[in-house]
C-alpha positions in Angstrom: -2.2 60.5 -15.3 -2.7 59.3 -18.9 -4.6 61.2 -21.4 -8.1 59.9 -22.0 -7.6 60.4 -25.7 -4.7 57.9 -25.6 -6.9 55.2 -24.3 -8.2 52.8 -26.9 -11.6 52.6 -25.2 -12.2 56.3 -24.5 -15.1 56.5 -27.0 -17.2 54.0 -25.1 -16.2 54.3 -21.5 -17.5 57.8 -20.9 -14.0 59.1 -20.3 -13.5 62.9 -19.9 -11.3 65.4 -21.6 -9.1 67.8 -19.8 -9.5 71.4 -20.9 -8.5 74.9 -19.8 -11.1 77.4 -18.5 -11.1 81.1 -19.2 -9.2 81.8 -16.0 -6.4 79.3 -16.9 -7.4 76.6 -14.4 -8.0 73.0 -15.5 -11.4 71.4 -15.8 -12.7 68.1 -17.1 -15.3 67.8 -19.7 -17.2 64.7 -20.9 -17.2 64.2 -24.7 -20.4 64.8 -26.5 -22.7 61.8 -27.1 -21.8 61.7 -30.8 -18.1 61.3 -29.9 -18.9 58.5 -27.4 -20.9 56.5 -29.9 -18.5 56.7 -32.9 -14.9 55.3 -33.0 -12.3 56.6 -35.5 -13.0 53.4 -37.5 -16.6 54.2 -38.1 -17.6 56.7 -40.8 -20.0 59.4 -39.5 -21.0 60.6 -42.9 -21.8 59.0 -46.3 -18.8 58.3 -48.5 -18.4 60.5 -51.6 -18.4 58.6 -54.9 -15.4 59.5 -57.0 -14.9 58.1 -60.5 -11.3 56.9 -61.2 -9.5 56.0 -64.4 -6.2 54.2 -64.2 -3.9 55.6 -66.9 -1.5 52.8 -65.9 -3.1 49.4 -65.4 -0.6 48.3 -62.8 -1.1 51.3 -60.5 -3.4 50.7 -57.5 -6.5 52.9 -56.9 -6.1 55.5 -54.2 -6.6 53.8 -50.9 -6.8 54.7 -47.2 -4.1 53.0 -45.1 -6.2 53.0 -41.9 -9.9 53.4 -41.0 -10.6 57.1 -40.3 -7.7 58.4 -42.4 -8.4 61.7 -44.2 -6.0 61.1 -47.1 -5.9 58.2 -49.6 -2.4 57.2 -50.7 -1.2 58.0 -54.3 1.8 56.2 -55.8 4.4 57.0 -58.4 4.2 55.4 -61.8 8.0 55.4 -62.4 11.3 55.3 -60.5 12.7 58.7 -59.8 15.7 60.1 -58.0 15.4 63.7 -56.7 18.8 65.3 -56.1 19.4 67.4 -53.0 17.5 70.7 -53.2 15.8 69.7 -56.5 12.3 69.0 -57.5 10.5 66.5 -59.9 7.0 66.3 -61.4 5.9 62.7 -60.7 2.8 61.0 -62.3 0.4 58.9 -60.3 -1.3 57.1 -63.2 -4.7 58.2 -61.8 -7.3 60.6 -63.2 -10.5 61.4 -61.3 -14.0 62.9 -61.8 -15.3 64.6 -58.6 -18.9 65.5 -58.0 -19.8 69.2 -58.4 -19.1 71.0 -55.1 -16.0 68.9 -54.3 -12.3 69.3 -54.8 -9.4 67.1 -54.1 -6.2 68.3 -52.3 -2.8 66.6 -52.8 -1.0 66.7 -49.4 2.5 65.5 -48.5 3.1 62.3 -46.6 4.5 63.1 -43.1 6.8 60.0 -43.2 8.5 61.2 -46.4 9.1 64.6 -44.8 10.5 63.0 -41.7 12.6 60.3 -43.3 13.8 61.9 -46.5 13.0 65.7 -46.2 10.6 65.4 -49.2 7.5 67.5 -49.5 5.3 69.0 -52.2 6.1 72.3 -53.7 2.5 73.6 -54.1 1.1 72.2 -50.9 -1.6 71.3 -51.1 -2.1 70.8 -54.8 -5.7 71.5 -55.8 -7.6 69.2 -58.1 -10.8 70.9 -59.2 -14.0 69.0 -59.9 -13.7 69.7 -63.7 -10.1 68.5 -64.1 -9.9 65.2 -65.9 -6.1 64.8 -66.5 -3.6 62.7 -64.6 -2.9 63.8 -61.1 0.7 64.7 -60.9 2.7 65.6 -57.8 5.5 68.2 -57.7 7.9 66.7 -55.1 10.8 68.7 -53.7 13.8 67.2 -51.8 14.6 69.6 -49.0 17.5 67.5 -47.8 20.7 69.3 -49.0 23.0 66.2 -48.7 21.1 63.1 -49.8 19.1 62.3 -52.9 15.5 61.0 -52.4 15.0 57.7 -54.3 11.6 56.4 -55.3 10.7 53.2 -57.0 7.7 52.6 -59.1 4.7 52.0 -56.8 6.1 53.9 -53.8 3.5 56.1 -52.0 4.3 59.7 -52.6 1.3 61.8 -51.5 -2.2 61.7 -50.0 -5.4 62.7 -51.7 -8.0 64.4 -49.5 -11.5 64.9 -50.9 -13.4 67.9 -49.5 -16.7 69.7 -50.1 -16.0 73.3 -51.2 -18.2 76.4 -51.3 -18.2 79.0 -54.1 -18.0 82.5 -52.8 -19.7 85.6 -54.2 -17.2 88.5 -53.8 -18.5 91.9 -52.9 -16.2 94.9 -53.2 -16.5 97.4 -50.3 -14.6 100.5 -49.5 -14.0 99.4 -45.9 -14.2 96.0 -44.2 -16.0 95.6 -40.9 -13.8 95.5 -37.8 -12.7 92.4 -36.0 -10.8 91.5 -32.8 -7.8 90.4 -35.0 -7.9 93.4 -37.3 -4.9 93.2 -39.8 -2.6 91.3 -37.5 -0.8 88.8 -39.6 2.6 87.0 -39.6 3.8 86.7 -36.0 1.0 88.9 -34.6 0.0 86.3 -32.0 3.5 86.0 -30.5 5.7 83.0 -30.2 
């Protein structure tokens, strides 16, 4: 049986989703009405206006490759070769102004990780709303045998814009209990 999510028409045909019940058996659940009425290509919220300055006139604005993508592609402004195991700080030729209450996060591209072993050292890189400088990406070549070669204009990262909350931190002598407690690295098993 094929997965209903794999079907291109699952949003409009009233397909159901398989799920596990608390006793471990399988059950089928219909998607909510909001999921049935929106496809991945249709935005469900208003777009956020982001002001952009090109620091290099030939660099394209950040853009989404497909409808529904979370990350807009960023490109390199210059050719760069990253030796095996090394890193390089690469400019994008883009500076942005975000509205208050938003931040941008620079994420690696999965294709670069798969094909070249390239990722971002400080993943994700954070661009605060008040930052007005060039967005730069600190790439690392995890491949220990082959250099990673980029030409000017190659896509190197994705920019994800998100609403963020400011926290008020309250010092206490003891935290309230929780089911997880202090279980950290590896505490949930393999």
